[in-house]
N, C-alpha and C positions, 0 to 999 in steps of 0.2 A: 170307768177307770181306763179302758183301752183308748178312749178319745184323748184323755189327758196324756197317756204314755206315748201316743203316736203323734200328737199335734202340739200340745201345750208345753210339755217338758222340753222337747227339742227347740222350740221357739225361745223358751227362757234361756236355755244354754247358749243358743246362738246370739241372743241379745247381750248376754254377759260377755261373750267372746268379742263381739263388735265394740262394746263399751270399753273393754280393756285395751283393745287394739287402737282405738282412737286416743285413749289416754297416753299410751306408750308412744304413739306416733306424734302426738302433739309436742313432745319434748324437742323435736327437730325444729319447731318454729318458735321456741322460747328464745329470749335474748341470751347471749353467751354467759352473762353473770348469773342467770337463774338456773342454768343447766348444771353448774358446778355444785358439789355437795355443800351443805351449810357449814360455816366455820365454827366447829364445836369448841375449839380452843379459846376463841374470843368470848364466847358465852360463858364458859367456865371461869375464865380469869375475871370477867366483869362481876360475877357473883361473889368472888372472894374479896374484891375491892370494896364493895358496899356493905 
C-alpha cells in the first residue's frame, strides 16, 4: 500500500492533470467556428418544425 500511495497514485493524478491540460490547450488550435458554443436555438427550432 505505501508503494501505491507514494508512486502510483501521484502518477495517476499527474497523468489526469496533463490530459486535461492538453484538452483545454487544444482549443487554441481549433478553427474559429468550432471554438464558439453550439447554436442551441437552431437545434430547438428544428425540432419543433418537424
